[in-house]
ZADO-1210 file (C-alpha; in nm, 4 decimals, padded with zeros to 6 digits):
<atoms>
<atom x="18.7367" y="10.3031" z="16.0986" code="UNK" pos="1"/>
<atom x="18.5824" y="09.9477" z="16.0323" code="UNK" pos="2"/>
<atom x="18.3364" y="10.0066" z="16.2654" code="UNK" pos="3"/>
<atom x="18.2205" y="10.3114" z="16.1152" code="UNK" pos="4"/>
<atom x="18.1843" y="10.1811" z="15.8291" code="UNK" pos="5"/>
<atom x="17.9908" y="09.8752" z="15.9375" code="UNK" pos="6"/>
<atom x="17.7484" y="10.0760" z="16.1096" code="UNK" pos="7"/>
<atom x="17.7324" y="10.3046" z="15.7895" code="UNK" pos="8"/>
<atom x="17.6426" y="09.9789" z="15.5944" code="UNK" pos="9"/>
<atom x="17.3998" y="09.8709" z="15.8551" code="UNK" pos="10"/>
<atom x="17.2191" y="10.1923" z="15.8444" code="UNK" pos="11"/>
<atom x="17.1781" y="10.1987" z="15.4714" code="UNK" pos="12"/>
<atom x="17.0716" y="09.8236" z="15.4990" code="UNK" pos="13"/>
<atom x="16.7994" y="09.9164" z="15.7546" code="UNK" pos="14"/>
<atom x="16.7240" y="10.2179" z="15.5301" code="UNK" pos="15"/>
<atom x="16.6500" y="10.0077" z="15.2260" code="UNK" pos="16"/>
<atom x="16.4888" y="09.7277" z="15.4222" code="UNK" pos="17"/>
<atom x="16.2235" y="10.0055" z="15.5556" code="UNK" pos="18"/>
<atom x="16.1674" y="10.1473" z="15.1593" code="UNK" pos="19"/>
<atom x="16.0952" y="09.7900" z="15.0497" code="UNK" pos="20"/>
<atom x="15.8596" y="09.7383" z="15.3442" code="UNK" pos="21"/>
<atom x="15.6962" y="10.0511" z="15.2756" code="UNK" pos="22"/>
<atom x="15.6784" y="10.0189" z="14.9057" code="UNK" pos="23"/>
<atom x="15.5468" y="09.6149" z="14.9250" code="UNK" pos="24"/>
<atom x="15.2927" y="09.8051" z="15.1960" code="UNK" pos="25"/>
<atom x="15.2262" y="10.0302" z="14.9132" code="UNK" pos="26"/>
<atom x="15.1966" y="09.7808" z="14.6829" code="UNK" pos="27"/>
<atom x="14.9979" y="09.5559" z="14.8880" code="UNK" pos="28"/>
<atom x="14.7303" y="09.8805" z="14.9210" code="UNK" pos="29"/>
<atom x="14.6932" y="09.9254" z="14.5576" code="UNK" pos="30"/>
<atom x="14.6648" y="09.5385" z="14.4999" code="UNK" pos="31"/>
<atom x="14.3635" y="09.5634" z="14.7384" code="UNK" pos="32"/>
<atom x="14.2554" y="09.8367" z="14.5582" code="UNK" pos="33"/>
<atom x="14.2484" y="09.7026" z="14.1979" code="UNK" pos="34"/>
<atom x="14.1278" y="09.4158" z="14.3576" code="UNK" pos="35"/>
<atom x="13.8186" y="09.6223" z="14.4774" code="UNK" pos="36"/>
<atom x="13.7879" y="09.7586" z="14.1804" code="UNK" pos="37"/>
<atom x="13.7914" y="09.4694" z="13.9761" code="UNK" pos="38"/>
<atom x="13.5458" y="09.3238" z="14.1780" code="UNK" pos="39"/>
<atom x="13.3259" y="09.6102" z="14.1683" code="UNK" pos="40"/>
<atom x="13.3495" y="09.6152" z="13.7626" code="UNK" pos="41"/>
<atom x="13.2830" y="09.2504" z="13.8138" code="UNK" pos="42"/>
<atom x="12.9500" y="09.3002" z="13.9790" code="UNK" pos="43"/>
<atom x="12.8697" y="09.5959" z="13.7566" code="UNK" pos="44"/>
<atom x="12.9290" y="09.4119" z="13.4582" code="UNK" pos="45"/>
<atom x="12.7148" y="09.1227" z="13.5953" code="UNK" pos="46"/>
<atom x="12.4770" y="09.3801" z="13.6721" code="UNK" pos="47"/>
<atom x="12.4594" y="09.5317" z="13.3515" code="UNK" pos="48"/>
<atom x="12.4352" y="09.1737" z="13.1777" code="UNK" pos="49"/>
<atom x="12.1604" y="09.0866" z="13.4368" code="UNK" pos="50"/>
<atom x="11.9546" y="09.4376" z="13.3228" code="UNK" pos="51"/>
<atom x="12.0560" y="09.3810" z="12.9422" code="UNK" pos="52"/>
<atom x="11.8839" y="09.0134" z="12.9836" code="UNK" pos="53"/>
<atom x="11.6080" y="09.1454" z="13.1739" code="UNK" pos="54"/>
<atom x="11.5469" y="09.4453" z="12.8681" code="UNK" pos="55"/>
<atom x="11.5812" y="09.1661" z="12.6334" code="UNK" pos="56"/>
<atom x="11.3283" y="08.9111" z="12.8094" code="UNK" pos="57"/>
<atom x="11.0651" y="09.2326" z="12.8610" code="UNK" pos="58"/>
<atom x="11.0998" y="09.3112" z="12.5044" code="UNK" pos="59"/>
<atom x="11.0284" y="08.9661" z="12.4387" code="UNK" pos="60"/>
<atom x="10.7222" y="08.9249" z="12.6375" code="UNK" pos="61"/>
<atom x="10.6081" y="09.2246" z="12.5111" code="UNK" pos="62"/>
<atom x="10.6788" y="09.1249" z="12.1822" code="UNK" pos="63"/>
<atom x="10.4819" y="08.7948" z="12.2585" code="UNK" pos="64"/>
<atom x="10.1897" y="09.0079" z="12.4308" code="UNK" pos="65"/>
<atom x="10.1442" y="09.2177" z="12.1027" code="UNK" pos="66"/>
<atom x="10.1071" y="08.8697" z="11.8872" code="UNK" pos="67"/>
<atom x="09.8925" y="08.7402" z="12.1213" code="UNK" pos="68"/>
<atom x="09.6752" y="09.0717" z="12.0859" code="UNK" pos="69"/>
<atom x="09.7055" y="09.1146" z="11.6868" code="UNK" pos="70"/>
<atom x="09.6093" y="08.7407" z="11.6843" code="UNK" pos="71"/>
<atom x="09.3225" y="08.7602" z="11.9236" code="UNK" pos="72"/>
<atom x="09.1969" y="09.0408" z="11.7340" code="UNK" pos="73"/>
<atom x="09.2427" y="08.9140" z="11.4029" code="UNK" pos="74"/>
<atom x="09.0676" y="08.5931" z="11.5244" code="UNK" pos="75"/>
<atom x="08.7610" y="08.8241" z="11.6397" code="UNK" pos="76"/>
<atom x="08.7327" y="08.9767" z="11.3216" code="UNK" pos="77"/>
<atom x="08.7487" y="08.6547" z="11.1372" code="UNK" pos="78"/>
<atom x="08.4880" y="08.5145" z="11.3725" code="UNK" pos="79"/>
<atom x="08.2730" y="08.8596" z="11.3430" code="UNK" pos="80"/>
<atom x="08.2923" y="08.7919" z="10.9562" code="UNK" pos="81"/>
<atom x="08.1791" y="08.4242" z="10.9582" code="UNK" pos="82"/>
<atom x="07.9022" y="08.4994" z="11.1745" code="UNK" pos="83"/>
<atom x="07.8024" y="08.8035" z="10.9203" code="UNK" pos="84"/>
<atom x="07.9073" y="08.6326" z="10.5528" code="UNK" pos="85"/>
<atom x="07.7846" y="08.3363" z="10.3593" code="UNK" pos="86"/>
<atom x="08.0722" y="08.1074" z="10.3816" code="UNK" pos="87"/>
<atom x="08.0232" y="07.9847" z="10.0115" code="UNK" pos="88"/>
<atom x="07.9218" y="08.2892" z="09.7971" code="UNK" pos="89"/>
<atom x="08.0936" y="08.5630" z="10.0420" code="UNK" pos="90"/>
<atom x="07.8209" y="08.7877" z="10.0451" code="UNK" pos="91"/>
<atom x="07.5577" y="08.8421" z="10.3933" code="UNK" pos="92"/>
<atom x="07.4245" y="08.5380" z="10.5166" code="UNK" pos="93"/>
<atom x="07.0362" y="08.5761" z="10.5820" code="UNK" pos="94"/>
<atom x="07.0863" y="08.7033" z="10.9512" code="UNK" pos="95"/>
<atom x="07.3239" y="08.9887" z="10.8304" code="UNK" pos="96"/>
<atom x="07.0907" y="09.0670" z="10.5250" code="UNK" pos="97"/>
<atom x="06.7891" y="09.1046" z="10.7932" code="UNK" pos="98"/>
<atom x="07.0286" y="09.3475" z="10.9897" code="UNK" pos="99"/>
<atom x="07.1352" y="09.5780" z="10.6661" code="UNK" pos="100"/>
<atom x="06.7776" y="09.5501" z="10.5128" code="UNK" pos="101"/>
<atom x="06.6062" y="09.6793" z="10.8914" code="UNK" pos="102"/>
<atom x="06.8526" y="09.9646" z="10.8468" code="UNK" pos="103"/>
<atom x="06.7922" y="10.0589" z="10.5113" code="UNK" pos="104"/>
<atom x="06.4183" y="10.0172" z="10.5968" code="UNK" pos="105"/>
<atom x="06.4563" y="10.2823" z="10.8508" code="UNK" pos="106"/>
<atom x="06.6795" y="10.5219" z="10.6921" code="UNK" pos="107"/>
<atom x="06.3980" y="10.5072" z="10.4029" code="UNK" pos="108"/>
<atom x="06.1058" y="10.5917" z="10.6294" code="UNK" pos="109"/>
<atom x="06.3205" y="10.8796" z="10.7872" code="UNK" pos="110"/>
<atom x="06.4358" y="11.0152" z="10.4492" code="UNK" pos="111"/>
<atom x="06.0785" y="10.9383" z="10.3178" code="UNK" pos="112"/>
<atom x="06.2583" y="10.8107" z="10.0148" code="UNK" pos="113"/>
<atom x="06.1565" y="10.4713" z="09.8167" code="UNK" pos="114"/>
<atom x="06.2854" y="10.1132" z="09.8919" code="UNK" pos="115"/>
<atom x="06.2403" y="09.8314" z="09.7187" code="UNK" pos="116"/>
<atom x="06.3047" y="09.4839" z="09.7885" code="UNK" pos="117"/>
<atom x="06.3344" y="09.1688" z="09.5805" code="UNK" pos="118"/>
<atom x="06.3650" y="08.7981" z="09.6400" code="UNK" pos="119"/>
<atom x="06.5353" y="08.6130" z="09.3543" code="UNK" pos="120"/>
<atom x="06.5200" y="08.2136" z="09.3147" code="UNK" pos="121"/>
<atom x="06.7541" y="08.0432" z="09.0897" code="UNK" pos="122"/>
<atom x="06.5265" y="07.7978" z="08.8755" code="UNK" pos="123"/>
<atom x="06.5285" y="07.4311" z="08.8135" code="UNK" pos="124"/>
<atom x="06.8217" y="07.4369" z="09.0879" code="UNK" pos="125"/>
<atom x="06.7704" y="07.1000" z="09.1866" code="UNK" pos="126"/>
<atom x="06.8299" y="06.9406" z="08.8481" code="UNK" pos="127"/>
<atom x="07.1271" y="07.1592" z="08.8030" code="UNK" pos="128"/>
<atom x="07.2245" y="06.9451" z="09.1289" code="UNK" pos="129"/>
<atom x="07.1149" y="06.6351" z="09.0005" code="UNK" pos="130"/>
<atom x="07.2327" y="06.6387" z="08.6643" code="UNK" pos="131"/>
<atom x="07.5740" y="06.8194" z="08.7081" code="UNK" pos="132"/>
<atom x="07.6711" y="06.7819" z="09.0612" code="UNK" pos="133"/>
<atom x="07.6535" y="06.9700" z="09.3837" code="UNK" pos="134"/>
<atom x="08.0240" y="07.1601" z="09.3132" code="UNK" pos="135"/>
<atom x="07.8549" y="07.2872" z="08.9934" code="UNK" pos="136"/>
<atom x="07.5908" y="07.4103" z="09.2069" code="UNK" pos="137"/>
<atom x="07.8100" y="07.5407" z="09.4395" code="UNK" pos="138"/>
<atom x="08.0022" y="07.6871" z="09.1389" code="UNK" pos="139"/>
<atom x="07.6399" y="07.8657" z="08.9762" code="UNK" pos="140"/>
<atom x="07.5497" y="08.0095" z="09.3405" code="UNK" pos="141"/>
<atom x="07.9218" y="08.1546" z="09.3737" code="UNK" pos="142"/>
<atom x="07.9178" y="08.3027" z="09.0121" code="UNK" pos="143"/>
<atom x="07.5765" y="08.4297" z="09.0403" code="UNK" pos="144"/>
<atom x="07.6550" y="08.6075" z="09.3748" code="UNK" pos="145"/>
<atom x="07.9958" y="08.7562" z="09.1899" code="UNK" pos="146"/>
<atom x="07.8411" y="08.8616" z="08.8854" code="UNK" pos="147"/>
<atom x="07.5466" y="09.0433" z="09.0470" code="UNK" pos="148"/>
<atom x="07.7530" y="09.2402" z="09.2936" code="UNK" pos="149"/>
<atom x="07.9387" y="09.3929" z="09.0107" code="UNK" pos="150"/>
<atom x="07.6576" y="09.5055" z="08.8463" code="UNK" pos="151"/>
<atom x="07.4791" y="09.6565" z="09.1719" code="UNK" pos="152"/>
<atom x="07.5345" y="10.0056" z="09.3379" code="UNK" pos="153"/>
<atom x="07.7432" y="10.0356" z="09.6453" code="UNK" pos="154"/>
<atom x="07.4242" y="10.0901" z="09.8244" code="UNK" pos="155"/>
<atom x="07.2346" y="09.7764" z="09.7003" code="UNK" pos="156"/>
<atom x="07.2481" y="09.5167" z="09.9340" code="UNK" pos="157"/>
<atom x="07.2506" y="09.1463" z="09.8085" code="UNK" pos="158"/>
<atom x="07.2261" y="08.8633" z="10.0597" code="UNK" pos="159"/>
<atom x="07.1572" y="08.5292" z="10.0623" code="UNK" pos="160"/>
<atom x="06.8343" y="08.4226" z="10.1852" code="UNK" pos="161"/>
<atom x="06.8881" y="08.0392" z="10.1942" code="UNK" pos="162"/>
<atom x="06.9279" y="07.7660" z="09.9561" code="UNK" pos="163"/>
<atom x="06.9008" y="07.9298" z="09.5944" code="UNK" pos="164"/>
<atom x="06.7442" y="08.2343" z="09.7105" code="UNK" pos="165"/>
<atom x="06.8607" y="08.5684" z="09.7238" code="UNK" pos="166"/>
<atom x="06.7446" y="08.8998" z="09.9043" code="UNK" pos="167"/>
<atom x="06.8316" y="09.2014" z="09.7527" code="UNK" pos="168"/>
<atom x="06.7554" y="09.5257" z="09.9159" code="UNK" pos="169"/>
<atom x="06.7179" y="09.8410" z="09.6714" code="UNK" pos="170"/>
<atom x="06.7821" y="10.1751" z="09.8714" code="UNK" pos="171"/>
<atom x="06.5961" y="10.4515" z="09.6984" code="UNK" pos="172"/>
<atom x="06.4750" y="10.2838" z="09.4217" code="UNK" pos="173"/>
<atom x="06.1577" y="10.2733" z="09.2659" code="UNK" pos="174"/>
<atom x="05.9613" y="09.9796" z="09.1005" code="UNK" pos="175"/>
<atom x="06.0704" y="10.1104" z="08.7280" code="UNK" pos="176"/>
<atom x="06.4467" y="10.1663" z="08.8273" code="UNK" pos="177"/>
<atom x="06.4342" y="09.7698" z="09.0218" code="UNK" pos="178"/>
<atom x="06.2823" y="09.6351" z="08.7252" code="UNK" pos="179"/>
<atom x="06.5838" y="09.7374" z="08.5379" code="UNK" pos="180"/>
<atom x="06.7885" y="09.6138" z="08.7918" code="UNK" pos="181"/>
<atom x="06.6682" y="09.2719" z="08.7796" code="UNK" pos="182"/>
<atom x="06.6810" y="09.2570" z="08.4034" code="UNK" pos="183"/>
<atom x="07.0738" y="09.3450" z="08.4144" code="UNK" pos="184"/>
<atom x="07.0969" y="09.0445" z="08.6875" code="UNK" pos="185"/>
<atom x="06.8658" y="08.8193" z="08.4286" code="UNK" pos="186"/>
<atom x="07.1167" y="08.9025" z="08.1251" code="UNK" pos="187"/>
<atom x="07.4390" y="08.8138" z="08.3353" code="UNK" pos="188"/>
<atom x="07.2611" y="08.4694" z="08.5003" code="UNK" pos="189"/>
<atom x="07.2279" y="08.3695" z="08.1658" code="UNK" pos="190"/>
<atom x="07.5821" y="08.4316" z="08.0851" code="UNK" pos="191"/>
<atom x="07.6924" y="08.1868" z="08.3697" code="UNK" pos="192"/>
<atom x="07.8481" y="07.8612" z="08.2168" code="UNK" pos="193"/>
<atom x="07.7553" y="07.5602" z="08.4027" code="UNK" pos="194"/>
<atom x="08.0127" y="07.2746" z="08.3677" code="UNK" pos="195"/>
<atom x="07.7725" y="06.9507" z="08.3342" code="UNK" pos="196"/>
<atom x="07.9449" y="06.6440" z="08.2401" code="UNK" pos="197"/>
<atom x="07.6364" y="06.5335" z="08.0009" code="UNK" pos="198"/>
<atom x="07.7509" y="06.7866" z="07.7544" code="UNK" pos="199"/>
<atom x="07.3823" y="06.9639" z="07.7523" code="UNK" pos="200"/>
<atom x="07.3846" y="07.3539" z="07.7789" code="UNK" pos="201"/>
<atom x="07.2048" y="07.4607" z="08.1057" code="UNK" pos="202"/>
<atom x="07.0685" y="07.8277" z="08.0944" code="UNK" pos="203"/>
<atom x="07.0512" y="07.9708" z="08.4739" code="UNK" pos="204"/>
<atom x="06.7592" y="08.1832" z="08.4916" code="UNK" pos="205"/>
<atom x="06.5941" y="08.3103" z="08.8190" code="UNK" pos="206"/>
<atom x="06.2562" y="08.3977" z="08.9035" code="UNK" pos="207"/>
<atom x="06.1981" y="08.7089" z="09.1067" code="UNK" pos="208"/>
<atom x="05.9160" y="08.8509" z="09.3680" code="UNK" pos="209"/>
<atom x="05.9253" y="09.2604" z="09.4044" code="UNK" pos="210"/>
<atom x="05.7742" y="09.4623" z="09.6541" code="UNK" pos="211"/>
<atom x="05.7835" y="09.8013" z="09.7700" code="UNK" pos="212"/>
<atom x="05.7900" y="10.0917" z="10.0476" code="UNK" pos="213"/>
<atom x="05.5882" y="10.2750" z="09.8321" code="UNK" pos="214"/>
<atom x="05.2407" y="10.1339" z="09.8454" code="UNK" pos="215"/>
<atom x="05.2658" y="10.1941" z="10.2419" code="UNK" pos="216"/>
<atom x="05.4457" y="09.8694" z="10.3974" code="UNK" pos="217"/>
<atom x="05.5980" y="09.9929" z="10.7474" code="UNK" pos="218"/>
<atom x="05.7664" y="09.6669" z="10.8387" code="UNK" pos="219"/>
<atom x="06.0612" y="09.4278" z="10.6893" code="UNK" pos="220"/>
<atom x="05.8437" y="09.1518" z="10.7701" code="UNK" pos="221"/>
<atom x="05.5476" y="09.2802" z="10.5565" code="UNK" pos="222"/>
<atom x="05.7481" y="09.3394" z="10.2735" code="UNK" pos="223"/>
<atom x="05.9331" y="09.0376" z="10.2464" code="UNK" pos="224"/>
<atom x="05.5944" y="08.8621" z="10.2973" code="UNK" pos="225"/>
<atom x="05.4884" y="09.0647" z="09.9623" code="UNK" pos="226"/>
<atom x="05.7898" y="09.0170" z="09.7687" code="UNK" pos="227"/>
<atom x="05.7830" y="08.6573" z="09.8674" code="UNK" pos="228"/>
<atom x="05.4278" y="08.6174" z="09.7717" code="UNK" pos="229"/>
<atom x="05.5141" y="08.7629" z="09.4448" code="UNK" pos="230"/>
<atom x="05.8006" y="08.5472" z="09.4048" code="UNK" pos="231"/>
<atom x="05.5759" y="08.2141" z="09.4320" code="UNK" pos="232"/>
<atom x="05.3305" y="08.3428" z="09.1366" code="UNK" pos="233"/>
<atom x="05.6215" y="08.3809" z="08.9517" code="UNK" pos="234"/>
<atom x="05.7064" y="08.0333" z="09.0293" code="UNK" pos="235"/>
<atom x="05.3419" y="07.9191" z="08.9335" code="UNK" pos="236"/>
<atom x="05.3270" y="08.0910" z="08.6293" code="UNK" pos="237"/>
<atom x="05.6259" y="07.9073" z="08.4918" code="UNK" pos="238"/>
<atom x="05.9336" y="08.0475" z="08.6267" code="UNK" pos="239"/>
<atom x="06.1935" y="08.3063" z="08.4656" code="UNK" pos="240"/>
<atom x="05.9891" y="08.5538" z="08.5262" code="UNK" pos="241"/>
<atom x="05.9787" y="08.8777" z="08.7680" code="UNK" pos="242"/>
<atom x="05.6611" y="08.9547" z="08.9536" code="UNK" pos="243"/>
<atom x="05.5252" y="09.2539" z="09.1935" code="UNK" pos="244"/>
<atom x="05.3120" y="09.1921" z="09.4710" code="UNK" pos="245"/>
<atom x="04.9798" y="09.2899" z="09.4460" code="UNK" pos="246"/>
<atom x="04.9643" y="09.6316" z="09.6897" code="UNK" pos="247"/>
<atom x="05.2988" y="09.7436" z="09.4933" code="UNK" pos="248"/>
<atom x="05.1299" y="09.6805" z="09.1540" code="UNK" pos="249"/>
<atom x="04.8885" y="09.9532" z="09.2286" code="UNK" pos="250"/>
<atom x="05.1621" y="10.1928" z="09.2385" code="UNK" pos="251"/>
<atom x="05.3329" y="10.0857" z="08.9827" code="UNK" pos="252"/>
<atom x="05.3817" y="10.3389" z="08.6790" code="UNK" pos="253"/>
<atom x="05.2249" y="10.2619" z="08.3677" code="UNK" pos="254"/>
<atom x="05.5683" y="10.1191" z="08.2373" code="UNK" pos="255"/>
<atom x="05.6390" y="09.8755" z="08.4836" code="UNK" pos="256"/>
<atom x="05.2494" y="09.7393" z="08.4337" code="UNK" pos="257"/>
<atom x="05.2909" y="09.7119" z="08.0386" code="UNK" pos="258"/>
<atom x="05.6335" y="09.5262" z="08.1346" code="UNK" pos="259"/>
<atom x="05.4723" y="09.2828" z="08.3342" code="UNK" pos="260"/>
</atoms>
């Protein structure tokens, strides 16, 4: 009986050990599977982290490229504006004025409409610079450009011609209407305040020469030369005057001739 009992215990012990070993083996398999799963999850997390970093870097690169593109476009527009704009008065410079005047002249010829050009020169401008300083002279130029633009039509073009000279292009405008525009500018010029330390009041006036396509002028150089000749005539006759070139005067109305 004792031997039988020992054998039964031994069998039970062997059985328990077998079950334990099987459990250990299963646990080892589960542990390996868990380790593999953890390793796979770690790799996936790392991959996602790198993907997120790459995505962020990509967005930063896109943002940087967009910023560079926008900056370049702004810079290009600024360069184009500076190339076409007078840096003191903000109106078209001589080169841009020539281009605009050429286009206006071509349109007038195509549409068979009158076009009048005026060259205006501020009187005694050197005296303003000498007595009141160049800063005051610059102030007068800027104010004249500002008030003139405010009184002109949208289609009219005022450009800085050089120094104290301005070129005014008046599309679809007869000499009568051009003289009315010049008179408005004359009144506005007189209202410009000239800050001068000597206390003496300085009036801002200008002389102007006009020419029109109605007399048969075909090229921009021709009509500007005629307006320039009329300007010199106004200067020689005492300044603060408006004169029309001789060819245009023949086509002027009686009212214009009387006004002059």
